PLY file of the C-alpha trace (Angstrom):
ply
format ascii 1.0
element vertex 185
property float x
property float y
property float z
element edge 184
property int vertex1
property int vertex2
end_header
-1.64 8.70 -18.08
-5.17 8.10 -16.80
-5.78 6.86 -13.26
-7.19 3.60 -14.62
-4.10 2.93 -16.74
-1.85 3.93 -13.84
-3.56 1.38 -11.56
-3.26 -1.32 -14.23
0.39 -0.54 -14.83
1.09 -0.45 -11.09
-0.50 -3.85 -10.54
1.43 -5.42 -13.40
4.68 -3.92 -12.14
3.87 -5.03 -8.60
3.31 -8.61 -9.69
6.55 -8.67 -11.66
8.38 -7.17 -8.69
6.80 -9.58 -6.24
7.36 -12.67 -8.37
10.91 -11.54 -9.00
11.29 -13.23 -12.39
10.52 -16.68 -11.00
9.16 -19.24 -13.41
5.41 -19.67 -13.28
3.95 -22.41 -11.16
1.68 -24.59 -13.29
-1.96 -23.47 -13.22
-1.79 -21.84 -9.78
-3.05 -18.33 -9.31
-0.74 -15.55 -8.20
-1.97 -14.38 -4.79
-1.50 -10.77 -3.73
-2.27 -9.90 -0.12
-4.24 -6.87 0.98
-3.80 -5.47 4.51
-6.54 -2.84 4.47
-8.50 -0.66 6.86
-11.96 -1.96 5.88
-13.53 -0.88 9.18
-12.65 1.65 11.86
-11.45 5.24 11.54
-9.58 4.83 8.23
-12.11 2.56 6.48
-12.70 5.01 3.64
-9.04 4.72 2.63
-8.88 0.95 2.92
-12.09 0.33 1.01
-10.93 2.54 -1.87
-7.62 0.65 -1.98
-9.39 -2.70 -2.00
-11.71 -1.53 -4.78
-8.69 -0.41 -6.82
-6.89 -3.71 -6.33
-10.03 -5.68 -7.24
-10.54 -3.59 -10.39
-6.92 -3.98 -11.50
-6.96 -7.74 -10.88
-10.23 -8.11 -12.81
-8.73 -6.25 -15.76
-5.50 -8.26 -15.71
-7.41 -11.54 -15.55
-9.80 -10.48 -18.35
-6.72 -9.86 -20.49
-5.32 -13.35 -19.98
-3.60 -13.06 -16.62
0.15 -12.91 -16.07
3.15 -15.16 -16.49
1.91 -17.59 -19.10
-1.76 -17.03 -18.35
-1.85 -17.38 -14.59
-4.76 -15.63 -12.96
-4.22 -13.12 -10.17
-6.15 -13.42 -6.92
-6.52 -11.00 -3.98
-6.29 -12.32 -0.44
-7.62 -9.41 1.61
-8.12 -8.98 5.34
-9.48 -6.13 7.47
-6.96 -4.68 9.90
-9.83 -2.72 11.51
-7.71 0.48 11.46
-5.83 -1.00 14.41
-2.05 -1.36 14.89
-2.21 -4.78 16.55
-4.64 -6.09 13.98
-2.48 -4.75 11.14
0.47 -6.76 12.47
-1.76 -9.82 12.81
-3.01 -9.48 9.24
0.57 -9.11 7.97
1.61 -12.28 9.80
-1.37 -14.14 8.38
-0.51 -13.04 4.83
3.15 -14.03 5.28
2.03 -17.46 6.51
-0.48 -17.92 3.69
2.22 -17.52 1.06
1.07 -14.48 -0.90
3.73 -13.09 -3.27
3.43 -9.64 -1.71
1.18 -7.25 0.17
-0.50 -4.00 -0.80
-1.34 -1.82 2.19
-2.12 -0.72 4.76
-3.16 2.88 4.24
-1.92 4.63 7.37
1.67 5.11 8.47
1.02 3.67 11.93
-0.53 0.49 10.58
2.30 0.19 8.06
4.88 0.51 10.82
3.17 -2.31 12.69
3.65 -4.71 9.77
7.28 -3.86 8.96
8.95 -6.41 11.30
6.71 -9.17 9.95
7.19 -8.47 6.25
10.93 -8.01 6.82
11.20 -11.35 8.64
9.07 -13.02 5.99
10.99 -11.29 3.17
7.67 -10.30 1.64
7.64 -7.30 -0.70
5.04 -4.75 0.34
3.73 -1.66 -1.41
2.24 1.16 0.66
-0.28 3.13 -1.42
-0.90 5.94 1.08
1.42 5.79 4.11
3.13 9.18 4.16
5.44 9.09 7.20
8.80 10.57 6.24
10.88 7.63 7.48
8.48 4.75 6.82
10.84 3.11 4.30
13.94 3.46 6.49
15.28 1.36 9.36
16.58 2.81 12.66
19.99 3.52 11.11
18.49 5.34 8.10
19.05 2.44 5.68
16.34 1.80 3.08
14.26 -1.26 3.95
14.59 -4.13 1.46
10.96 -5.19 1.23
8.96 -1.98 1.66
7.98 0.42 -1.13
6.03 3.66 -0.93
3.84 4.97 -3.76
2.83 8.40 -2.46
4.83 11.45 -1.43
6.21 11.79 2.10
4.58 14.18 4.58
7.40 16.72 4.50
7.29 16.97 0.70
3.51 17.38 0.69
3.71 20.12 3.30
6.36 22.06 1.37
4.48 21.65 -1.92
1.16 22.75 -0.39
2.73 25.77 1.29
4.50 26.74 -1.93
1.28 26.47 -3.92
-0.69 28.46 -1.35
1.94 31.21 -1.27
2.95 31.35 -4.95
-0.31 30.58 -6.72
-3.01 31.62 -4.27
-0.96 34.53 -2.82
-1.93 33.41 0.68
-0.11 35.09 3.55
-1.77 33.25 6.45
-2.83 29.65 7.02
-5.06 27.73 9.39
-4.81 24.07 10.29
-7.91 21.99 10.99
-7.26 18.68 12.76
-9.58 15.83 13.67
-8.06 14.68 16.95
-10.46 11.70 17.11
-8.78 10.00 14.14
-5.46 8.14 14.51
-4.77 9.02 10.89
-4.81 12.74 11.66
-2.49 12.69 14.67
0 1
1 2
2 3
3 4
4 5
5 6
6 7
7 8
8 9
9 10
10 11
11 12
12 13
13 14
14 15
15 16
16 17
17 18
18 19
19 20
20 21
21 22
22 23
23 24
24 25
25 26
26 27
27 28
28 29
29 30
30 31
31 32
32 33
33 34
34 35
35 36
36 37
37 38
38 39
39 40
40 41
41 42
42 43
43 44
44 45
45 46
46 47
47 48
48 49
49 50
50 51
51 52
52 53
53 54
54 55
55 56
56 57
57 58
58 59
59 60
60 61
61 62
62 63
63 64
64 65
65 66
66 67
67 68
68 69
69 70
70 71
71 72
72 73
73 74
74 75
75 76
76 77
77 78
78 79
79 80
80 81
81 82
82 83
83 84
84 85
85 86
86 87
87 88
88 89
89 90
90 91
91 92
92 93
93 94
94 95
95 96
96 97
97 98
98 99
99 100
100 101
101 102
102 103
103 104
104 105
105 106
106 107
107 108
108 109
109 110
110 111
111 112
112 113
113 114
114 115
115 116
116 117
117 118
118 119
119 120
120 121
121 122
122 123
123 124
124 125
125 126
126 127
127 128
128 129
129 130
130 131
131 132
132 133
133 134
134 135
135 136
136 137
137 138
138 139
139 140
140 141
141 142
142 143
143 144
144 145
145 146
146 147
147 148
148 149
149 150
150 151
151 152
152 153
153 154
154 155
155 156
156 157
157 158
158 159
159 160
160 161
161 162
162 163
163 164
164 165
165 166
166 167
167 168
168 169
169 170
170 171
171 172
172 173
173 174
174 175
175 176
176 177
177 178
178 179
179 180
180 181
181 182
182 183
183 184
């Protein structure tokens, strides 16, 4: 499946998940929130996510919308790659009545929004947060309103090491870290 079709499918599935089979509200658009890093250290991730959401929404709307022709609309705010701002954006989106949130990109920013989306019972999809326990509460129970799209850190590390050893025949490895970026720590 091509990336474009995957994004389209993901958006359609997200909307159905977020709306939860509810009957359509007459002539109102379906609003999906975006909690993205549009500035700051992780802006490259957030901007790409926003562009993907915008593209998918444009394509859905050009094909007649969803749920009896309702258009889909993005309500996007910049969390500035900041934990406090990410929580603030999540609270704003909960208050504004979006059907769900996509984002943020980083695990730390995602953790900052969890109490707010849980309290607001607002389904949220994390496109890039990779923390191993991001979808679990303190007792190890899966969170009801949080969904991860990408692989967890531990899986990625094992897969990368296996590929390097088995395919590239590497025997040694080096790790390069950008300690100035919250995303890399």
